[in-house]
C-alpha positions as CSV (number, residue, x, y, z in Angstrom):
1,M,-16.8,-13.7,-5.8
2,A,-19.2,-10.9,-5.5
3,C,-17.8,-7.4,-5.1
4,R,-19.5,-7.3,-1.7
5,V,-16.5,-9.2,-0.3
6,W,-14.3,-6.2,-1.0
7,E,-16.9,-3.7,0.1
8,R,-17.4,-5.6,3.4
9,L,-13.7,-6.3,4.2
10,G,-11.9,-3.3,2.8
11,S,-8.3,-4.4,3.5
12,Q,-9.1,-6.0,6.8
13,T,-7.3,-9.2,7.6
14,V,-9.2,-12.5,7.9
15,N,-7.5,-15.4,9.7
16,L,-8.3,-18.7,8.2
17,D,-8.0,-22.4,9.1
18,L,-8.5,-24.5,5.9
19,K,-8.8,-28.3,5.8
20,V,-8.0,-30.2,2.7
21,G,-6.7,-33.5,4.1
22,S,-4.7,-31.7,6.8
23,W,-5.4,-28.2,8.3
24,Y,-3.7,-25.2,6.7
25,E,-3.2,-21.9,8.5
26,A,-3.5,-18.7,6.4
27,C,-4.7,-15.1,6.4
28,A,-6.5,-13.4,3.6
29,Q,-6.6,-9.7,2.5
30,A,-8.8,-8.3,-0.2
31,F,-7.9,-5.0,-2.0
32,A,-9.5,-3.0,-4.8
33,K,-6.8,-2.0,-7.4
34,G,-8.3,0.0,-10.2
35,P,-10.9,-2.1,-12.0
36,M,-9.5,-5.3,-10.5
37,N,-10.3,-7.0,-7.2
38,V,-7.2,-8.5,-5.7
39,L,-7.0,-11.3,-3.1
40,F,-3.9,-12.3,-1.2
41,L,-3.8,-15.5,0.7
42,F,-0.7,-15.6,2.9
43,P,0.6,-18.7,4.7
44,G,0.6,-18.3,8.5
45,R,-0.7,-15.2,10.4
46,R,1.3,-12.4,8.9
47,D,-0.7,-10.1,6.6
48,L,0.7,-7.6,4.1
49,R,1.2,-4.9,6.7
50,A,3.2,-7.2,8.9
51,L,5.3,-8.4,5.9
52,Q,6.0,-4.8,4.9
53,Q,7.0,-3.9,8.4
54,A,9.3,-6.9,8.5
55,G,11.1,-5.4,5.4
56,L,10.1,-8.1,3.0
57,R,10.0,-6.8,-0.6
58,E,7.8,-9.7,-1.7
59,P,5.4,-12.2,0.0
60,P,6.8,-15.5,1.3
61,A,6.7,-18.7,-0.8
62,G,3.3,-20.3,-0.8
63,T,1.4,-17.0,-1.0
64,I,-1.5,-17.3,-3.4
65,F,-2.6,-14.3,-5.5
66,A,-5.9,-13.9,-7.2
67,E,-6.8,-11.0,-9.5
68,L,-10.4,-10.9,-10.4
69,G,-11.9,-8.6,-13.1
70,E,-15.0,-8.4,-15.1
71,K,-13.3,-9.9,-18.2
72,D,-9.8,-11.2,-17.1
73,S,-8.6,-13.0,-14.0
74,A,-5.3,-14.3,-12.9
75,F,-4.3,-16.9,-10.3
76,K,-0.7,-17.4,-9.2
77,V,1.4,-18.8,-6.3
78,I,4.8,-17.5,-5.4
79,S,7.6,-20.0,-5.2
80,P,11.5,-19.9,-5.0
81,D,11.3,-19.8,-8.8
82,G,8.9,-16.8,-8.9
83,W,5.2,-16.6,-9.5
84,L,3.8,-19.9,-11.0
85,P,0.3,-21.2,-12.0
86,L,-1.7,-22.9,-9.2
87,E,-1.4,-26.6,-8.8
88,R,-4.2,-28.9,-7.5
89,R,-3.5,-28.3,-3.8
90,E,-3.3,-24.5,-4.1
91,T,-6.5,-24.5,-6.2
92,Q,-8.3,-26.3,-3.4
93,V,-7.0,-24.0,-0.7
94,L,-8.0,-20.9,-2.7
95,A,-11.5,-22.4,-3.3
96,L,-12.0,-22.9,0.4
97,A,-10.7,-19.4,1.2
98,C,-13.2,-17.9,-1.4
99,A,-16.0,-19.9,0.2
100,A,-15.1,-18.6,3.6
101,L,-14.9,-15.0,2.5
102,T,-18.2,-15.3,0.6
103,H,-19.8,-16.8,3.7
104,L,-18.6,-13.8,5.7
105,A,-19.8,-11.3,3.1
106,A,-23.2,-12.9,2.8
107,A,-23.9,-13.0,6.6
108,R,-26.5,-10.4,7.7
109,D,-25.4,-10.2,11.3
110,E,-21.7,-9.4,10.5
111,P,-20.1,-12.2,12.5
112,S,-16.4,-12.0,13.6
113,E,-16.2,-15.8,13.4
114,A,-17.7,-18.4,11.1
115,S,-17.2,-22.0,9.8
116,G,-18.4,-24.2,7.1
117,D,-17.6,-26.8,4.5
118,L,-17.3,-27.2,0.8
119,T,-17.4,-30.2,-1.5
120,L,-14.4,-29.9,-3.9
121,P,-13.9,-31.6,-7.3
122,G,-13.4,-35.3,-6.9
123,C,-15.9,-35.4,-4.0
124,V,-13.2,-34.1,-1.6
125,R,-14.8,-32.5,1.5
126,G,-13.1,-29.3,2.6
127,R,-13.7,-27.4,5.8
128,Y,-13.0,-23.8,6.9
129,R,-12.9,-21.7,10.0
130,L,-12.5,-17.9,9.9
131,R,-11.9,-15.1,12.4
132,L,-11.6,-11.4,11.7
133,A,-8.3,-10.2,12.9
134,P,-8.5,-7.1,15.2
135,P,-7.7,-3.9,13.1
136,A,-4.3,-2.2,13.7
137,P,-4.5,1.2,15.4
138,D,-3.1,2.9,12.3
139,A,-4.9,0.7,9.8
140,D,-6.5,3.7,8.0
141,Q,-3.0,5.0,7.2
142,F,-1.5,1.8,6.0
143,V,-0.3,2.0,2.4
144,P,-0.4,-1.5,0.7
145,V,2.3,-2.0,-1.8
146,F,2.1,-5.2,-3.9
147,G,3.7,-6.0,-7.2
148,I,7.0,-4.7,-8.4
149,A,7.6,-1.1,-7.8
150,R,8.6,0.9,-10.9
151,D,11.9,2.7,-10.9
152,D,11.2,5.0,-13.9
153,L,9.4,7.9,-12.2
154,Y,12.2,10.1,-13.6
155,E,13.9,9.4,-17.0
156,G,16.9,11.5,-15.8
157,E,18.6,12.8,-12.7
158,S,16.4,13.9,-9.8
159,T,16.9,14.9,-6.1
160,L,14.8,13.9,-3.1
161,N,14.7,16.0,0.1
162,M,12.7,15.6,3.3
163,V,12.0,19.1,4.7
164,S,9.7,21.0,7.0
165,L,8.0,24.1,5.8
166,G,6.1,26.8,7.6
167,W,2.4,26.6,7.1
168,A,2.0,30.0,5.4
169,D,4.8,29.1,3.0
170,Y,3.2,25.7,2.3
171,E,-0.1,27.3,1.5
172,V,1.5,29.5,-1.0
173,L,3.3,26.5,-2.5
174,R,0.1,24.6,-2.7
175,Q,-1.7,27.5,-4.4
176,R,1.0,27.7,-7.1
177,A,0.9,24.0,-7.9
178,R,-0.4,23.1,-11.4
179,L,-1.9,20.0,-9.8
180,C,-2.9,19.7,-6.2
181,V,-4.5,16.5,-4.9
182,K,-5.7,17.3,-1.4
183,G,-6.0,15.0,1.5
184,Q,-9.3,13.3,2.4
185,E,-9.7,15.8,5.2
186,P,-8.7,19.5,5.0
187,F,-5.3,20.1,6.5
188,R,-4.7,22.9,9.0
189,D,-1.8,24.8,10.5
190,P,0.0,22.2,12.7
191,G,1.7,24.9,14.7
192,T,5.0,23.5,13.7
193,G,6.6,22.9,10.3
194,F,4.6,20.9,7.8
195,P,6.6,17.8,6.6
196,L,7.3,17.5,2.8
197,V,9.1,15.1,0.6
198,V,10.4,17.2,-2.3
199,L,11.2,15.6,-5.6
200,S,13.0,18.0,-7.9
201,S,14.5,17.9,-11.4
202,T,14.3,19.9,-14.6
203,T,11.0,21.4,-15.5
204,D,10.3,18.9,-18.3
205,L,11.2,15.8,-16.1
206,A,9.2,17.2,-13.2
207,H,6.2,17.7,-15.4
208,Q,6.5,14.1,-16.6
209,A,6.8,12.7,-13.1
210,A,3.8,14.7,-11.9
211,R,1.8,13.1,-14.7
212,K,2.9,9.6,-13.9
213,L,2.0,10.0,-10.2
214,Q,-1.4,11.4,-11.2
215,V,-2.1,8.3,-13.3
216,A,-0.8,6.0,-10.5
217,E,-3.4,7.5,-8.0
218,P,-0.9,7.5,-5.1
219,L,-2.1,6.5,-1.6
220,G,1.1,7.4,0.4
221,I,4.6,6.4,1.3
222,A,5.7,3.0,2.5
223,F,9.1,1.6,3.5
224,T,10.6,-1.8,2.9
225,E,14.1,-3.0,3.9
226,N,16.4,-5.6,2.4
227,E,19.9,-6.4,3.7
228,G,20.2,-3.0,5.4
229,V,19.0,-0.9,2.5
230,L,15.9,1.1,3.2
231,A,13.6,1.7,0.2
232,M,11.1,4.5,0.1
233,M,8.2,3.7,-2.1
234,L,5.0,5.5,-3.2
235,G,2.1,3.0,-3.3
236,G,-0.9,3.7,-5.6
237,R,-4.2,2.3,-6.7
238,Q,-2.9,1.9,-10.2
239,D,0.9,1.7,-9.8
240,N,3.8,1.8,-7.3
241,Y,7.0,3.8,-7.7
242,L,10.4,3.4,-6.0
243,L,11.3,7.0,-4.9
244,T,14.8,6.3,-3.5
245,E,16.9,4.0,-1.4
246,F,18.8,4.8,1.8
247,D,21.9,3.0,3.1
248,G,23.9,5.1,5.6
249,E,21.0,7.5,6.3
250,R,18.6,4.6,7.3
251,E,18.3,5.5,11.0
252,Q,17.8,9.3,10.3
253,V,15.1,8.5,7.7
254,L,13.2,6.1,10.0
255,L,13.3,8.7,12.8
256,W,12.0,11.4,10.5
257,W,9.2,9.1,9.5
258,H,8.3,8.3,13.1
259,Q,8.2,12.0,13.9
260,V,5.9,12.6,10.8
261,K,3.4,10.0,12.0
262,T,3.6,11.0,15.7
263,N,3.7,14.8,15.5
264,S,1.9,15.5,12.3
265,G,0.1,12.5,10.9
266,A,-0.1,14.3,7.6
267,Y,2.5,15.1,4.9
268,A,2.8,16.0,1.2
269,I,4.9,15.1,-1.8
270,V,5.9,18.1,-3.8
271,I,7.3,17.9,-7.4
272,T,9.2,21.0,-8.5
273,D,12.1,22.2,-10.6
274,K,14.3,23.4,-7.8
275,T,16.0,21.7,-4.8
276,P,15.3,23.2,-1.4
277,D,18.3,25.3,-0.1
278,A,20.1,24.1,3.0
279,S,19.5,27.6,4.5
280,G,15.8,27.2,4.3
281,R,15.3,29.6,1.4
282,W,13.3,28.0,-1.4
283,D,11.4,29.6,-4.2
284,P,11.0,27.1,-7.1
285,T,10.1,28.5,-10.5
286,A,7.6,25.7,-11.2
287,V,5.5,23.7,-8.8
288,E,4.3,20.9,-10.9
289,A,2.3,18.9,-8.3
290,V,1.4,18.6,-4.6
291,F,0.0,15.3,-3.3
292,E,-1.3,15.3,0.3
293,F,-1.5,12.2,2.4
294,G,-2.4,11.1,5.9
295,R,-4.6,12.4,8.6
296,Q,-3.5,15.0,11.0
297,T,-3.2,14.1,14.7
298,S,-5.3,16.0,17.2
299,R,-3.8,19.0,18.8
């Protein structure tokens, strides 16, 4: 498919009705991940955002995954036995989905609904109907996490703390950072403490972790849940990392995250060599990196 599909849709969800023999209900999402264009075709009407919010660490069985690059491509379907090559039925469904998305991308009047048909191999006639799903209110802050999250950000012991820092202190910290990846929009003094996720370890390990996250091109924090265990992950364009898991602190962490999104809208991940003090005093020797995320709420 032409790259215009990804340019046109971004990560917007497209609801599809696909007919190969019988009708099949699905939703499609396209993502750009590094040099590859990725398409997910989920059974039913739950997209990646809804699946992540439901706490699923992997898509449901029947999900079709297509990774399209200039040189290499991959096509898989998830099953109870893992990701497998597509069989005839899945290939037909994917072909219809691609036809529908190409139809949408090629239309000049940017319709929210469309329909059409496609002759499949073996002279089988397939039909499709599509509707753009309404965007979620916080769609611009959604962090897609797909694939297996890596758990090797640190090769040794590390500590994660969620803290709030005064704006003047945060600005000093940001100026000291060896690497500072600023948010899409300039951040300002929120009038209250600025929320931080602090990852701390030895100077050498902190330096290595900062380098890994720089290569991963992080987009922000996302949470998934499985059997009562809450996982905090950092999703990126190139790679995803598991930051930590919470068991007993699950409710406190979700409350903190709700307050971040409601009261601030923006936050930062800081990688240093020193853990914040419980008294609030904190003067790390080395600030390896600061990564800013989100968009501040209006005051």
